[in-house]
Residue frames relative to the residue before (quaternion, step in Angstrom):
aa qw qx qy qz dx dy dz
M 1.0000 0.0000 0.0000 0.0000 0.00 0.00 0.00
K 0.2137 -0.7970 0.5566 0.0962 3.49 -0.70 1.16
V 0.0336 -0.7914 0.6103 0.0060 3.65 -0.92 0.74
D 0.5111 -0.6170 0.5067 0.3185 3.55 -1.26 0.45
V 0.2716 -0.7064 0.6348 0.1557 3.45 -1.37 0.74
K 0.1273 -0.8139 0.5658 0.0355 3.55 -0.68 1.08
D 0.4369 -0.6308 0.5432 0.3408 3.50 -1.30 0.24
M 0.6908 -0.4751 0.2994 0.4555 3.70 -1.25 0.02
Q 0.6519 0.4804 -0.3555 0.4666 3.64 1.15 0.07
G 0.5840 -0.6284 0.3440 0.3817 3.52 1.32 0.36
K 0.5249 0.6123 -0.4317 0.4040 3.70 1.17 0.31
K 0.4814 -0.6757 0.4881 0.2711 3.57 -1.03 0.87
V 0.1334 -0.7988 0.5837 0.0579 3.51 -0.85 0.97
K 0.8002 -0.1214 0.0836 0.5813 3.61 1.09 -0.52
E 0.3485 -0.7135 0.5558 0.2462 3.65 -1.27 -0.14
I 0.0536 -0.8024 0.5940 0.0233 3.49 -0.97 0.78
E 0.4559 -0.6580 0.5283 0.2828 3.56 -1.38 0.34
L 0.3185 -0.7477 0.5424 0.2128 3.58 -0.74 0.93
A 0.6353 -0.5776 0.3685 0.3563 3.60 -1.04 0.83
P 0.4093 -0.7338 0.4839 0.2445 3.74 -0.46 1.03
S 0.6648 0.5373 -0.3218 0.4071 3.55 0.98 -0.77
I 0.7271 0.3829 -0.2113 0.5291 3.54 1.30 -0.44
F 0.8102 0.2879 -0.1416 0.4906 3.60 0.77 -0.96
E 0.7064 0.3265 -0.2849 0.5597 3.57 1.30 0.31
S 0.2796 0.7840 -0.5052 0.2277 3.56 1.13 0.61
P 0.5824 -0.5335 0.4269 0.4404 3.67 -1.07 0.24
I 0.3495 -0.7461 0.5342 0.1894 3.57 -0.91 0.90
N 0.0420 -0.8177 0.5725 -0.0422 3.47 -0.35 1.34
I 0.2959 -0.7936 0.5116 0.1445 3.64 -0.16 1.33
D 0.6205 0.5328 -0.3437 0.4614 3.63 0.94 -0.77
L 0.6833 0.4906 -0.2986 0.4508 3.62 0.78 -0.87
M 0.6317 0.5106 -0.3220 0.4863 3.57 1.02 -0.88
H 0.6560 0.5122 -0.3243 0.4495 3.60 0.87 -0.87
Q 0.6350 0.5141 -0.3359 0.4686 3.64 0.98 -0.80
A 0.6648 0.4831 -0.3103 0.4779 3.60 0.88 -0.87
Y 0.6332 0.5504 -0.3302 0.4325 3.60 0.99 -0.73
V 0.6342 0.5455 -0.2632 0.4805 3.53 1.09 -1.11
R 0.6598 0.5193 -0.3057 0.4488 3.54 0.91 -1.02
Q 0.6994 0.4766 -0.2949 0.4434 3.57 0.78 -1.08
M 0.6940 0.4468 -0.3288 0.4590 3.65 0.86 -0.73
S 0.5976 0.5447 -0.3642 0.4621 3.63 1.15 -0.63
N 0.7072 0.4513 -0.3030 0.4520 3.59 0.78 -0.93
A 0.6374 0.5209 -0.3774 0.4242 3.63 1.03 -0.26
R 0.5095 0.6322 -0.4225 0.4029 3.60 1.29 -0.05
L 0.4277 -0.7121 0.4967 0.2516 3.63 -0.90 0.92
G 0.2217 -0.8096 0.5179 0.1650 3.58 0.92 -0.71
T 0.4265 0.7169 -0.4468 0.3234 3.55 1.20 0.69
H 0.3813 0.7320 -0.4944 0.2727 3.59 1.23 0.08
D 0.0423 0.8023 -0.5932 0.0520 3.68 -0.94 0.70
T 0.0704 -0.7636 0.6402 0.0455 3.60 -1.26 0.58
K 0.4824 -0.6696 0.4893 0.2820 3.48 -1.21 0.52
T 0.2736 -0.7222 0.6086 0.1824 3.54 -1.07 0.92
R 0.7157 -0.4396 0.2875 0.4603 3.56 -1.24 0.03
G 0.6210 0.5332 -0.3378 0.4647 3.59 1.22 -0.31
D 0.6941 0.4640 -0.2897 0.4679 3.56 1.18 -0.27
V 0.6071 0.5743 -0.3336 0.4363 3.60 1.23 -0.46
S 0.4385 -0.6939 0.5029 0.2707 3.63 -0.87 0.95
G 0.7629 0.3764 -0.2973 0.4334 3.48 -1.26 0.60
G 0.6363 0.5673 -0.3565 0.3823 3.61 -1.26 -0.22
G 0.4514 0.7253 -0.4564 0.2488 3.56 1.02 0.23
K 0.7007 0.4313 -0.2630 0.5039 3.52 1.30 -0.43
K 0.4935 -0.6432 0.4900 0.3205 3.56 -0.98 0.75
P 0.4578 -0.7454 0.3994 0.2744 3.58 -0.55 1.12
W 0.7800 -0.0950 0.0227 0.6181 3.71 1.08 -0.40
A 0.7112 -0.4684 0.3137 0.4199 3.50 -1.38 0.38
Q 0.6277 -0.5598 0.3927 0.3720 3.53 -1.22 0.55
K 0.8292 0.1339 -0.0263 0.5420 3.46 0.90 -0.98
G 0.7099 0.5368 -0.2798 0.3600 3.60 -1.17 0.18
T 0.6799 0.4959 -0.3150 0.4388 3.55 1.27 -0.32
G 0.4684 -0.6778 0.4375 0.3602 3.58 1.18 -0.40
R 0.6303 0.5406 -0.3001 0.4696 3.43 1.35 -0.11
A 0.6386 -0.5401 0.3778 0.3971 3.54 -1.20 0.45
R 0.5300 -0.6290 0.4521 0.3451 3.66 -0.92 0.77
Q 0.0548 -0.7996 0.5975 -0.0244 3.45 -1.15 0.96
G 0.1951 -0.8054 0.5362 0.1603 3.62 -0.69 0.70
S 0.8310 0.0138 0.0199 0.5557 3.67 1.08 -0.48
T 0.3980 -0.7007 0.5138 0.2942 3.60 -0.96 0.63
R 0.6568 0.4779 -0.3557 0.4623 3.60 1.05 0.21
A 0.3177 0.7211 -0.5044 0.3531 3.53 1.28 0.64
P 0.6527 -0.5581 0.3164 0.4031 3.68 -1.04 0.65
Q 0.6896 0.4942 -0.3324 0.4118 3.62 0.93 -0.68
W 0.6125 0.5422 -0.3499 0.4566 3.63 1.21 -0.11
V 0.5232 -0.5939 0.5066 0.3419 3.60 -1.21 0.64
G 0.7833 0.2541 -0.1967 0.5321 3.53 -0.71 1.01
G 0.5444 0.6179 -0.4054 0.3970 3.56 1.28 0.07
G 0.6623 -0.4950 0.3814 0.4133 3.55 -1.33 0.14
K 0.4626 -0.6884 0.4960 0.2568 3.57 -1.25 0.34
A 0.3108 -0.7671 0.5419 0.1456 3.51 -1.15 0.86
H 0.8525 0.1596 -0.0566 0.4946 3.58 -0.95 0.57
T 0.4953 0.6538 -0.4260 0.3818 3.57 1.14 0.73
P 0.6859 -0.5476 0.2847 0.3856 3.61 -1.16 0.50
H 0.0708 -0.7593 0.6460 0.0339 3.49 -1.31 0.56
P 0.6617 -0.5348 0.3028 0.4296 3.60 -1.06 0.58
H 0.2126 0.7225 -0.6374 0.1625 3.56 -1.05 0.95
S 0.5406 -0.6258 0.4678 0.3117 3.43 -1.37 0.38
Y 0.3337 -0.7339 0.5681 0.1650 3.59 -1.14 0.75
E 0.3821 0.7920 -0.4352 0.1933 3.53 1.41 -0.34
L 0.0954 -0.7579 0.6443 0.0378 3.53 -1.04 0.93
D 0.3526 -0.7324 0.5534 0.1818 3.58 -1.07 0.85
M 0.0787 0.7617 -0.6430 0.0117 3.59 -1.25 0.47
P 0.5115 -0.6669 0.4332 0.3255 3.62 -0.69 0.93
L 0.6248 -0.5858 0.3773 0.3524 3.54 -1.17 0.69
K 0.6509 0.5248 -0.3208 0.4449 3.48 1.00 -0.94
M 0.6373 0.5059 -0.3356 0.4746 3.66 1.06 -0.75
R 0.6171 0.5450 -0.3480 0.4484 3.71 0.95 -0.79
R 0.7148 0.4484 -0.2703 0.4635 3.51 0.78 -1.04
A 0.5991 0.5263 -0.3654 0.4802 3.62 1.09 -0.60
A 0.6293 0.5297 -0.3316 0.4620 3.63 0.99 -0.72
L 0.6631 0.4880 -0.3078 0.4769 3.61 1.00 -0.77
R 0.6354 0.4847 -0.3435 0.4932 3.64 1.03 -0.73
S 0.6366 0.5217 -0.3469 0.4497 3.58 0.90 -0.71
A 0.6850 0.4785 -0.3002 0.4600 3.61 0.91 -0.84
L 0.6364 0.5208 -0.2995 0.4838 3.59 1.06 -0.70
S 0.6224 0.5191 -0.3177 0.4921 3.56 1.14 -0.64
A 0.6638 0.5225 -0.2829 0.4543 3.52 1.01 -0.86
R 0.6817 0.4700 -0.2836 0.4836 3.56 1.06 -0.86
A 0.6233 0.5206 -0.3398 0.4744 3.55 1.11 -0.70
T 0.6296 0.5235 -0.3277 0.4713 3.61 1.01 -0.69
D 0.7064 0.4236 -0.2589 0.5044 3.57 1.09 -0.62
S 0.4349 -0.7169 0.4348 0.3286 3.58 1.32 0.18
A 0.3878 0.7249 -0.4651 0.3283 3.54 1.00 0.92
V 0.5900 0.5505 -0.3620 0.4667 3.59 1.32 0.06
V 0.0624 -0.7837 0.6179 -0.0032 3.54 -0.81 1.11
I 0.1601 -0.7829 0.5986 0.0555 3.55 -0.88 1.05
V 0.1013 -0.7634 0.6371 0.0328 3.53 -1.01 0.93
D 0.5766 -0.6147 0.4021 0.3577 3.63 -1.08 0.53
E 0.7898 -0.1582 0.1282 0.5786 3.57 0.98 -0.79
F 0.4121 -0.6777 0.5546 0.2516 3.49 -1.04 0.92
K 0.2786 0.7367 -0.5905 0.1760 3.60 -0.73 1.04
V 0.0470 -0.7536 0.6552 -0.0249 3.49 -0.98 1.00
K 0.4334 -0.7124 0.4818 0.2694 3.61 -0.79 0.98
E 0.7999 0.0840 -0.0113 0.5942 3.65 0.87 -1.03
K 0.4479 -0.6615 0.5300 0.2844 3.48 -1.28 0.56
K 0.2946 0.7296 -0.5444 0.2908 3.50 0.40 1.34
S 0.4937 -0.6756 0.4649 0.2892 3.60 -0.81 0.95
Q 0.5903 0.5806 -0.3613 0.4289 3.57 1.05 -0.84
E 0.6942 0.4752 -0.2882 0.4574 3.55 0.73 -1.04
M 0.6517 0.5113 -0.3254 0.4560 3.60 0.91 -0.85
A 0.6158 0.5630 -0.3130 0.4537 3.56 1.01 -0.86
K 0.6540 0.4995 -0.2999 0.4826 3.59 0.96 -0.88
I 0.6494 0.5131 -0.3242 0.4581 3.63 0.93 -0.78
I 0.6258 0.5447 -0.3078 0.4658 3.57 0.98 -0.92
Q 0.6658 0.5202 -0.2829 0.4540 3.51 0.87 -1.04
K 0.6941 0.4575 -0.2853 0.4770 3.59 0.96 -0.75
L 0.6665 0.4876 -0.2882 0.4847 3.61 1.10 -0.60
V 0.8736 0.0458 0.0393 0.4829 3.62 0.63 -1.04
G 0.4789 -0.6867 0.4153 0.3559 3.48 1.39 0.07
D 0.7748 -0.2985 0.2251 0.5098 3.59 -0.92 -0.76
S 0.4356 0.6955 -0.4828 0.3057 3.74 1.10 0.14
S 0.5092 -0.5860 0.5255 0.3481 3.54 -1.31 0.50
A 0.1353 -0.8363 0.5311 0.0163 3.50 -1.16 0.79
L 0.2209 -0.7433 0.6204 0.1174 3.52 -1.10 0.84
F 0.1441 -0.7810 0.5988 0.1036 3.61 -0.58 1.08
V 0.2075 -0.7788 0.5836 0.0992 3.59 -0.68 1.07
L 0.1262 -0.8318 0.5377 0.0559 3.59 -0.57 1.12
S 0.4545 -0.6757 0.4841 0.3202 3.55 -1.00 0.52
K 0.7775 -0.0693 0.0705 0.6210 3.62 1.22 -0.61
K 0.5809 -0.5804 0.4466 0.3553 3.54 -1.29 0.38
E 0.6315 0.5651 -0.3554 0.3945 3.59 0.93 -0.87
G 0.8283 0.2271 -0.2063 0.4688 3.52 -0.93 0.96
Q 0.6931 0.4483 -0.2682 0.4967 3.57 1.34 -0.04
E 0.3684 0.7748 -0.4665 0.2151 3.52 1.34 0.19
N 0.5995 0.5525 -0.3778 0.4388 3.67 0.96 -0.69
M 0.6760 0.5018 -0.2964 0.4511 3.59 0.82 -1.08
V 0.6621 0.5060 -0.3099 0.4578 3.62 0.84 -0.86
L 0.6873 0.4757 -0.2722 0.4766 3.52 0.84 -0.97
A 0.6656 0.5094 -0.3098 0.4489 3.59 1.07 -0.66
G 0.7752 0.3761 -0.1667 0.4795 3.58 1.16 -0.71
R 0.5315 0.6806 -0.4213 0.2771 3.55 1.17 -0.17
N 0.6805 0.4746 -0.2874 0.4786 3.60 1.22 -0.28
L 0.5394 0.6266 -0.4027 0.3927 3.51 1.34 -0.08
P 0.4323 -0.6788 0.5046 0.3127 3.71 -0.81 0.70
M 0.8592 0.1489 -0.1579 0.4633 3.45 -1.43 0.64
V 0.5640 0.4982 -0.4231 0.5048 3.63 1.06 0.95
K 0.0617 0.7907 -0.6076 0.0420 3.53 -1.04 0.90
F 0.2340 -0.7421 0.6158 0.1237 3.59 -1.12 0.71
L 0.0111 0.7974 -0.5946 0.1019 3.52 -0.85 1.15
Q 0.4143 -0.6895 0.5301 0.2683 3.56 -1.01 0.75
A 0.6172 -0.6106 0.3532 0.3485 3.52 -1.04 0.78
N 0.6959 0.4683 -0.3019 0.4530 3.63 0.98 -0.61
Y 0.6456 0.4451 -0.3158 0.5341 3.56 1.35 0.09
L 0.3196 0.7669 -0.5093 0.2243 3.58 1.14 0.36
N 0.0379 -0.8109 0.5805 -0.0642 3.60 -0.78 1.01
I 0.6566 -0.5682 0.3681 0.3325 3.45 -1.37 0.69
R 0.6378 0.5279 -0.3636 0.4270 3.57 0.93 -0.71
D 0.6764 0.4716 -0.3118 0.4720 3.65 0.76 -0.86
L 0.6493 0.5315 -0.3356 0.4281 3.61 0.87 -0.81
L 0.7543 0.4008 -0.2129 0.4745 3.58 1.04 -0.70
T 0.6317 0.5715 -0.3235 0.4120 3.53 1.26 -0.42
F 0.7583 0.3917 -0.2335 0.4657 3.67 0.80 -1.00
D 0.6099 -0.5855 0.4273 0.3203 3.50 -1.21 0.77
R 0.8033 0.1337 0.0029 0.5804 3.59 0.83 -1.04
L 0.1833 -0.7290 0.6499 0.1123 3.58 -1.22 0.73
I 0.1168 -0.8191 0.5615 0.0040 3.50 -0.56 1.25
F 0.0074 -0.7926 0.6092 -0.0245 3.58 -0.73 1.18
D 0.2706 -0.6868 0.6235 0.2577 3.51 -1.23 0.33
L 0.7334 -0.4439 0.2754 0.4351 3.71 -1.13 0.15
S 0.6744 0.4710 -0.3039 0.4807 3.52 1.09 -0.83
S 0.6642 0.4526 -0.3421 0.4867 3.69 0.84 -0.76
L 0.5978 0.5391 -0.3933 0.4442 3.69 0.88 -0.50
Q 0.6494 0.4943 -0.3097 0.4879 3.59 1.00 -0.81
A 0.6266 0.5516 -0.3133 0.4526 3.61 0.98 -0.73
V 0.6466 0.5115 -0.2650 0.5000 3.52 1.09 -0.95
N 0.6362 0.5089 -0.3327 0.4749 3.66 0.96 -0.79
E 0.6726 0.5054 -0.2808 0.4618 3.58 0.93 -0.89
H 0.6731 0.5110 -0.2852 0.4522 3.51 0.97 -0.96
L 0.7569 0.3868 -0.2217 0.4778 3.61 0.89 -0.89
E 0.6407 0.4552 -0.3471 0.5118 3.57 1.25 0.01
N 0.5783 -0.6539 0.3247 0.3640 3.62 1.24 0.76
K 0.5471 0.5898 -0.4364 0.4029 3.51 1.09 0.69
G 0.6144 0.5747 -0.3322 0.4264 3.56 1.33 -0.10
T 0.6905 -0.4318 0.3422 0.4687 3.55 -1.24 -0.24
K 0.4833 -0.6837 0.4678 0.2831 3.52 -0.94 0.95
K 0.0815 0.7795 -0.6121 0.1051 3.50 -0.94 1.11
């Protein structure tokens, strides 16, 4: 698949071929869904907690005699059926973590990248460079590259990109992400994926099992 390479002003400078093993992989919707559910589930803290009848203060005395009152037998005013009592069958802290093999996770990323490339959502620039860390300048660049669409900038590394990140961090619908932290949620959330040539190479290495395991 051939795509145009633009400069930061949106002008075409050349044309390149995207790696077929990554941007022309089979699109597996079920696999992408599994990876997405895993990521969202692993992001949950699982710190929710409720008090059972053993955690609620009071209720140590039996409210009335077991027999002879005509009322239902009760052992504590802190049982679940009482107002102010503990709760039954309610959530307690636990992990929501789901596992997924590394090969499947990378296959899901390749599938997502292929789907976005098919939709013409992948934008390639020659080099990420911003003269000053000003939001106004970054907004103009984004407008020339993708218009009003939301954009995910994929970086090869943090070093040398500080001005661009600082200039764009306050802009809505813009995010900066290192290539080795590429994830299914961000790939599917943003309207456009913007790579420069170095970050594109980093993604190629990462998804061809040469990068850092994530």
